[in-house]
N, C-alpha and C positions, 0 to 999 in steps of 0.2 A: 674766347668769350671776352667781349668788351664790357667795361663797367657800365656803360650807358644801357646795354641790354638788361643787365641785372637790375638797375635802378627802375627802369620802366616796368619790367615784369613784377618787381616787388611792389611798386605803387599800385598796379592793377590788383594784385592779390590782396593787399592790405585794404584797399578801397572797397573791394567786393565783400570782404569779410566784415568790414564795418557796416555795410548795407545789410548783410544778413543778420548781424547782431541787433541793429536798429529794428529790422523787420520782425525779429522774434519778440520784441517788446510791444509790438502793435496789437497783438491779439493771438489767442491760442485756440480759437474755435475752428471748426472745420470750414466754416464760411470764409474765414480769413485765409486758411490754408489753401483752399481750392480756388477761390475767386477774389481774394483781397477784399472780401465783404462788399464788393461793388463800389469801392471807394475811389476808383480812378476817374479822372475827368476824361472827356473825349480826346483832348490834346495829348494827355499823358498816355492813354491807351493806344492812340494812333502811333506814337513813337515806340511804344512797347510792341505793337504788332509788327512794325517795321523791323524792330530788333529781333523779334522771333523769326521773321521771314528771311531776313538777309543773313544767310548762313555762311559757313566757310565755302560752300559751293558758289555763293554769289560773289564774295570778295576774292578769295584765293583761286577757286576753281575757274570761274568765268574769266577773270583777268588772265590766267594761264592759258585757258582754251582760246581766247582771242589772240594772245601772243603767239601761240604755236600753230593755230589753224585758221586764223583770219575770219573770213565770212562765216564759216561753219561754227566757229567758236561763239560768235556773237549771236547765233540763233538761240543759244541757251538764254541769253539776256532777254531776247524778244519773247521767248516762250514763258519764262518766269513772270515777266511783266504782264503779258496778256492774260495769263491764267489767274492772276490776282483779281482782275476785273470781274470774274465770275462770282466772286464773293458778294458783289453788290446784290445778287439775286437772293442770297441766303442770310445775310447778316442780321437784318431785323427780325425775320421769322424765327431764326435760331434763338435770338435774345428773348423773344416773347415766349417761346415754348420751354426753354431749358433752364436748369438751375446750376448744375455743376459740370455735366459732361454731355457728349453727343448722345449717349444712350438715353439720357433724360428727355431729350428732344423727340427721339423716335418713339419712346415708350408712352408719350402722351397719346399717340394714335394706336400703338400696339403694346399694351401693358403686359408684356410677357417676359418671364425670367429667362427663357431660352434666347429670345431676341437680345435682351440686355447682355447676356453672357457672351454671345458671339461678337457683338459690337465692342465689348470691352477687350476681348482677346485680339480683335483686329486692331484696336487702338494701340495696344501694347506692341504688336508686331510692327506696325508702321513707325512707332516712336523709336524702337530699337534699330530698325533699318536706317532711320534718319540720323540717329546719334552716331552710328559707327563711322561714317565718313568724316564727321566733324572731329571725332577723336583721332582719326588717322592724320588729319591735317594738322592738328595741334601737336601731335607727337613729332611730326617732321619739322615743324616750325621751331619748337623748343630744342630739338636735337641740333638743328643747324646753328641756332643763336647762342645757346648756353652750353653746348657740348654734352648735354645730358643724353644718355642712351634712350632710344625710341621707346622701349618698353617702360622705362621709368617715367618718361614724359607722359605717356598715356595713363599710367597708373595714378600719377599725381593729379593730373587734370580730372580724371574720373572721380577721384576722391573729393576734390574741391566741388565738383558738380553735385555730388551726393550731399555734401555738407550744406550747400546753399539751399537745397530743397528741404532737407531734414529740419534745419533750424529756422528758415525764413519763409518757406512756402511760396504762394503766389505773390505776396508783397515783395519779397526778396527778388524773385525772378523778374517781376515787372520793373523794378528800379534798376536792376543790373541791365536789363534790356534797354531802358530809356537812356542810361548813361552810355551804353554801347552805341546806340543809334547816333547820338550827338557826336561822339568821338569819331565814329566811322564816317559820317557824312562830312564833317569838317576836315578830318584828316585826308580823306581821298580827294575832296575838292581842292585842298591845298596842293596835293601832289599833281593833280591834273593841271592846275595853273602853272606850276613849276615846269611841267613837261612842255606846255605850249610856249612858255617864256623862252625855253631853250631854242625854239624854232621861230622866235620873234613873232609869235602869235599868228603864224601862217600855217593853217591846217594842211594846205597842199604841200608845203615843204616837209611836214611830218610824214605825210603819205608817201612822198617820193623816197624819203629815207627808209621807210618800212619796206618798200618794194626791193630796194637793193640789199637789205639786211636779211632777207629770208630766201630759202632755196626755191620757194614757190614763185617769186617775182610777181608778174601781173596776176597770176592765178590766185595769189593770196587774198584778193578781194572778190573772188568768184567762188561759187559752190564747188564742193568736191574734195576739199583738203582733208576733211575728217570722214565724210560720208561718201563712200564710193558708189553706193546704191541710193537713188532718190527715195526708195521706199524706207530706208533707214532714217532719212531726214524727216519724212512724213510721220514716221512712227514716233520719233523723238518729240516733235512738236505736238502731236496728238496727246502724248503723255503729259507734257508740261502744261499745255493749255487747260486740260481737264483735271489735273492733279491737285492744284492748290485748294480748291473748294472742298476737298475731302481730307485735308490734313487736320487731325484732331487738335494739335497744339495751337493752330491758328484759330480754329472754331471756338475753342475754350476761352479765348480772349474776349469774346463778346459778352461773357458773363461777368466781367470785371468792372462794368460800368452800370450806372443806376437805371438808365432808361434808353429808349430807342433813339432819342435825339443825340445822346452821347455816342451811341453806336455809329450814327451817320457822321458825326464829327471825327470819330476814330478812323472811319474808312477814308474820308477826304484827306486827313493828315497823312495816313499811311500811304495812300496813292501818290501824293506829291513826293514824299520822301523816297519811296521805292522807285518811282519814275526817274527822278533826278539821279539817283544812285546808279541805275543801270546805264544811263548815258555816260556817267563818269567811268564806268568799267571799260567802255570802249576806248576812251582816251588812255586809261591805264594800260590796257593790253597793247595798244599801238606804241605807247611810250616805252614799254618794256622791250619791244622788238628793236626800236630805233636807238635807244640809249644803253641797253644792256647787251643786246645782240642775240639773235635767234640761236646761234650755235652755243653760246655760253649758257643760255637758259636751259637748253636740252642737256648740256654736259653736267650742269649742277643738279638739275632735277627734271628728268624726262616727263614726269607727270604734269609739270607746269604749276604746281601748287605754290612755288616760291617766287613766282614772277613779280608779285606786288612788293614783297620786302626787298627784292633785288633792285626794283625800280626806285624804291625809297633810297637805297644806298647810292644809286647813280645820280639822283638829283640833289641829295642832301648829305651824303656821307654816312658813316656808321651811326651817327646820332639819329639821323632821320630814319634810317633803316630800323633802328631800335624802336622808334616811335610808331612806325607803320606796323611793325611786328607785334607790338603791344596792343595796337588796335585790333589786329587779326586775332590775337589771343582773347581779347575781350569779346569779340564777335562770337567766337566758338563757345566760350563759357556761357554767354547769354542764351545761345540757341540750345545747347545741350541741357541747360537747366530747365528751359521751357518744355523740351521734349520729355525729360524725365518726370517733370511735374504732371504732364498730361497722362503718361502711363500710370503713374502712381495714383492720381486722383481716380482714374478709371477703375483700377483694381480695388482701392479702398472703399470708394463710394458704391460702385455698381455691383461688384462681386461680393466683397466682404459684408458691407452693410445691408444692401437691398436684397441680394439673392440669398446669402448664407444666413444672415441674422434677421431677415424680413423687416429691415428698417429699424430694428430695435437696438442697434449698437450705440453705446454712449459716445459722447464727444471724445473722451479720453481713449477709448478703444479704437475708434476710427483713426485718430491721429497716430496712435502706436502702429496700427496696421499700415497706414500710409508711409510712415518713416521706414518701417522694415521693408516694405515693397520697394522704396527708393533705393535702399542698399542692394537688394537682390537684383533688380533690373539694371541699376547703374553698373554693377560689376559684371553682369552678363554682357552688356554692351562693350565694356572695356576688354573682356576676353576675346570677343569677336574681332575687335579692332586690332589686336596684336598680330593677326594673320594676314591683313590686307593692306600693308603700308604702301605698296607700290601702285597706287591708283590715283588718278586725278579725282579730287573730291566731288566734282560736278557730276561724274558718271553714276556712281552708286546712289547719289541723291535723286537723279532722274529716274532710277529704277523704283525708288520709294514712291514717286509720283504715279507710277504705273499701278501699284497696289492701291493707293488712295483713290485713283480715278476708276478702278475696277470695282470698288466696294462701296466706299462712303459716298461718293458723288451720286451714283444712281439711287442709293438708299435715301438720301436727303431729297433729291429731286422728286422721286415717286411718292415719298411720304407726304410732301407738301402739295403736290400738284396733280396726282393721279387718283381719281376716286375709286377705280376698280382695284387698286393695289391692296394687298392683304398681307397678313403676317407670314403666311406660307411663302409667298413671293419674296418677302424681305429676308427670311432665313435662307432659302435656297439661293437667292442672289448673292448674299454675302459669302456663303460657302463656295459657290461657283467662282466668283471673282477672286476670292482669296487664294483658292487652290490654283486657278489658272495663272494668276499673276506671279505667285511665289514659285510655281513650277517653272514658268518661262524665265523668271529672273535668275533662278539658281541653276537651271538646266537648259538655258537658252542655246547651248552649243548644239542641241539636237534640232534647232529650228532652221530648216533649209531656206526659209523665206527671208530671215532677217540677218543672215550672215553673222550670227553670234553677237548681235547688238541689241538695241532697245526693243523689247517685245510688246510695247504698248498697242500697236496696231492690231494685234491678235488678242491680247489679254483683256483690253477694255471692252471691245464688243462682246466678248464671251461673258464678261461680268454683267453688262446690261441685259444680254439675252437670258442669263440666269434669273434675273429679277422678273423679266417679262413672262418667260415661259412658266416659271414657278407660280406666278399669279394666275395666268390664263388656264393652266392645267389643274389648278386647285378648284375644288368644289365649295370652298369656303365662301359664304355669302358676303356681300358688300355691306359694311356697317355705315350707312349714309349719315346717320346722326353723329357718329364719331368723326367722320371726315369733315362734316360741316363745323363741328366744334373746333377741330384742328385748324381749319381754314380761317374761321373768324379770329381765333386767338393768335394765329401766326401773322395775320395781316394787320390786326389792330391792337393786339396786346390785351384785349378784353377776354376774360374767361367767362363763357356763357353759363357755366355751372355756378358762378358766384352772383349772377343777376337775380 
């Protein structure tokens, strides 16, 4: 353990705890806890969205995937970036319809406790699936740099995540994410400049060095290094492109600003930041191969999760490696905090307050329920993380996108834009998509079509079909007035019932 590592990590921990303490003083209402009372500006929320979205899979996982697999690894960057653009269809309607959670949005059209319950359970499932690979990545990172056992690393990080949510809520999560985005973008941009400077700003010289440093040679820049079957590549991109619009922790961020104009500014800011970052990951991955060496990367960590910190050491020594690792640590803390808050808000607001107590829970009781939920879900994710440490962070995250694309995406799409859609279709669709995606994710070894890899090409169509057939086979009549109400309110923000 180098003293620089300890100093950087200590600074991150102290800084984030100060943010949580400051956030706790801002307000103790559920509105503050769930949505920061809509107090964020468009710029602030855009940076926070980027902080929520750019996870360990984006920084550590994609850099490692590019370094180990070349063209196929960069497909993750393309998929993550393109998928974000789908949010442009839903951002303003969701802000107009919702208050705290995705279930609030859907229940404007289908005010059903059964629908709200299944959406909440799905939200918690997606959040836990997404948290797990982040915790795996941070466990490996802290183990490498500080010499702390992997189990202890995950437990400590999980505990910190829970503390941030319990004491700071959305205000704390937002500012941790904003700080993380600024550090991540500036730090990775600096590393990319240092990489290019090593090759006298000649990109072609860098590419030539990469060719000679990998066993793939020319094939490194062609398809097939990770996906032996073209169907696997199609399945992966299908999942990534459709998955983001269904991620609850991203959708919840649209409730943290005061109006639709701020939502638009949030989207523009986040798009710029995310687009620039994914271009930087390409330079980082290629630089890791050229300056660290493919064989050394594989020998130290076959999953590729440590490619970015090792590149930091190659261009700036142990001090710079400590800086990049601290940024990675901040990245993971910010994302897991947002995920945990999403799951916590869904249970406390949707299940505890609306379903169990019929909306009569006091502010104090809701906050207590939320904090207890954060503890339970947080440690559940930690326990799962202890068993899957030998996996590149980007792969399990891509499986989370399968679940989101099979359930939440068609639910939102049909609720907003299909008049014939009904509550029966909504319920059967979520059940079908959730069962199909989880079954194929956890028992994908039985899928002869996908060669034990990403099951999106099967699970996502099954999810959509569940919504369509559930609706068409139901005898439930179409409530045209309700649909018209939802349409007007989602597109304009005007509530016809208040006119």
